[in-house]
C-alpha positions in Angstrom: 27.5 200.3 164.7 24.9 197.9 166.2 22.0 199.9 164.7 22.0 202.0 161.5 21.3 205.7 161.6 17.9 206.8 160.5 19.3 210.0 159.1 22.8 211.4 158.6 25.8 209.3 159.5 28.1 208.4 162.3 31.8 209.0 162.0 34.5 208.4 164.6 37.9 209.8 163.9 36.9 210.3 160.3 35.8 206.7 159.8 32.2 206.5 158.6 30.4 203.6 160.1 28.1 203.2 157.1 31.1 202.7 154.8 32.2 199.6 156.7 31.2 196.1 155.7 30.0 193.7 158.5 33.5 192.2 159.0 35.1 195.7 159.2 32.4 196.9 161.6 32.9 193.9 163.8 36.6 194.4 163.9 36.1 198.2 164.6 33.7 197.5 167.5 36.0 194.9 168.9 39.1 197.0 168.8 37.8 200.5 169.7 34.4 200.4 171.5 33.0 199.3 174.8 29.3 199.1 175.6 27.3 199.1 178.8 23.8 198.2 178.0 20.7 199.4 179.9 19.4 195.9 180.3 22.8 194.4 181.2 23.0 191.9 178.3 25.0 189.5 180.3 25.5 186.0 179.0 23.2 183.9 181.2 25.2 180.6 181.2 28.5 182.3 182.0 29.7 183.2 185.5 30.5 186.8 186.6 34.2 186.1 185.9 33.5 184.5 182.5 31.3 187.4 181.5 34.1 189.9 182.3 36.7 187.6 180.6 34.7 187.9 177.4 35.4 191.6 177.3 39.1 191.0 178.1 39.3 188.3 175.4 38.3 190.8 172.8 41.2 193.1 173.6 44.9 193.1 172.7 45.6 195.1 175.9 42.9 194.0 178.4 42.7 195.2 182.0 43.3 192.6 184.8 40.0 190.7 185.5 40.9 190.2 189.2 41.5 193.9 189.6 38.2 194.7 188.0 36.4 192.2 190.2 38.0 193.8 193.3 37.4 197.4 192.2 33.7 196.8 191.4 33.1 194.7 194.5 32.4 191.5 192.6 35.2 189.2 193.9 32.9 187.3 196.2 30.3 186.9 193.4 32.7 185.8 190.6 31.4 182.2 190.4 27.7 183.2 190.4 25.5 183.3 187.3 23.8 186.5 186.3 20.4 185.3 187.6 21.9 184.9 191.1 22.8 188.6 191.2 20.9 191.8 192.1 20.3 194.4 189.4 23.1 196.6 190.8 25.5 193.7 190.8 24.5 192.8 187.2 25.1 196.4 186.2 28.6 196.3 187.8 29.4 193.1 185.8 28.3 194.8 182.6 30.5 197.8 183.4 33.5 195.5 184.2 33.0 193.6 180.9 33.0 196.9 179.0 36.0 198.2 180.8 38.0 195.0 180.5 38.8 195.6 176.8 40.2 199.1 177.5 38.1 200.7 174.8 39.0 204.0 173.2 35.3 205.0 173.1 32.9 203.8 175.9 29.2 204.0 175.1 26.9 203.6 178.1 23.1 203.5 178.5 21.9 204.3 182.0 25.0 202.7 183.7 24.2 204.1 187.1 20.9 202.3 187.2 20.8 200.1 190.2 24.0 201.3 191.7 24.0 202.6 195.3 25.7 205.9 196.2 28.9 204.1 197.2 29.4 202.4 193.8 28.3 205.5 192.0 31.2 207.3 193.5 33.6 204.4 192.8 32.2 204.4 189.2 32.9 208.1 188.8 36.5 207.6 189.9 36.9 204.8 187.3 35.5 207.1 184.6 37.8 209.9 185.7 40.8 207.5 185.5 39.7 206.3 182.0 39.3 209.9 180.9 42.9 210.7 182.0 44.0 207.7 179.9 42.4 209.2 176.8 39.1 207.3 176.7 36.1 209.2 175.4 33.0 208.3 177.3 29.4 208.9 176.1 26.7 208.2 178.6 23.0 208.5 178.4 21.4 209.0 181.8 18.4 210.3 183.7 20.5 210.4 186.9 20.5 214.2 187.3 22.7 214.2 190.5 25.4 212.0 188.9 25.4 214.2 185.7 25.6 217.4 187.7 28.4 216.1 189.8 30.7 214.2 187.4 30.1 215.3 183.8 32.4 217.4 181.7 29.5 218.3 179.3 25.8 217.7 179.4 23.2 217.8 176.6 19.5 217.5 176.1 18.3 215.5 173.1 14.8 216.1 171.7 13.4 214.5 168.6 16.9 213.4 167.5 18.5 216.9 167.9 20.6 218.5 170.5 18.3 220.9 172.1 20.7 222.2 174.8 24.3 221.5 175.8 27.0 222.9 178.0 29.0 222.4 181.2 27.0 220.9 184.0 26.8 224.3 185.7 25.5 226.2 182.6 23.3 223.2 181.5 21.5 222.8 184.8 21.2 226.5 185.3 18.9 226.4 182.2 16.6 223.9 184.0 17.1 221.1 181.4 15.8 218.4 183.7 13.9 216.2 181.2 16.4 213.8 179.7 20.1 214.2 180.2 23.1 213.0 178.3 26.4 212.8 180.0 29.6 213.1 177.9 33.0 212.6 179.3 35.7 213.6 176.8 39.4 212.8 176.8 41.6 215.8 176.2 42.3 214.5 172.7 38.6 214.2 171.8 36.7 216.9 169.9 33.6 218.4 171.4 
């Protein structure tokens, strides 16, 4: 809903994004979607806490900001501005902001970039908990190890088409090591 499709259309639960006006699209993104951007997209003049509170503010049923700060190891950094953080810390703030709104669909672009192995494991546990709560998670990643260890389904996109897909075991058995897409699905979501 931020960019338009070049071809075809995007539909989520039968709602075509292209049929929504800007106000409807804004409301839809606010109510249903969470984003983790590759380049963080943190608000530079807001503290870590305030950046996360922006995500919480957009939700009718937000997660506790203090709990997110603790879970993602950011409590001691909550008063810092984004430019005072490392890349991995900025990534964790972006993840916390996206999670704060309890989205039904979480879209993530390279969310493990900059995370050390400890926080990757913590992040995987958070994703698993979200999945059990019915959140569908779609993640684009080049982190082969993370995909192989934690994905429900993996896919290879080439020239805008799905060139290969399957469980991590079947996917990686086919040596699809170029670009990977990680997809976590809730039990209620369609493949």
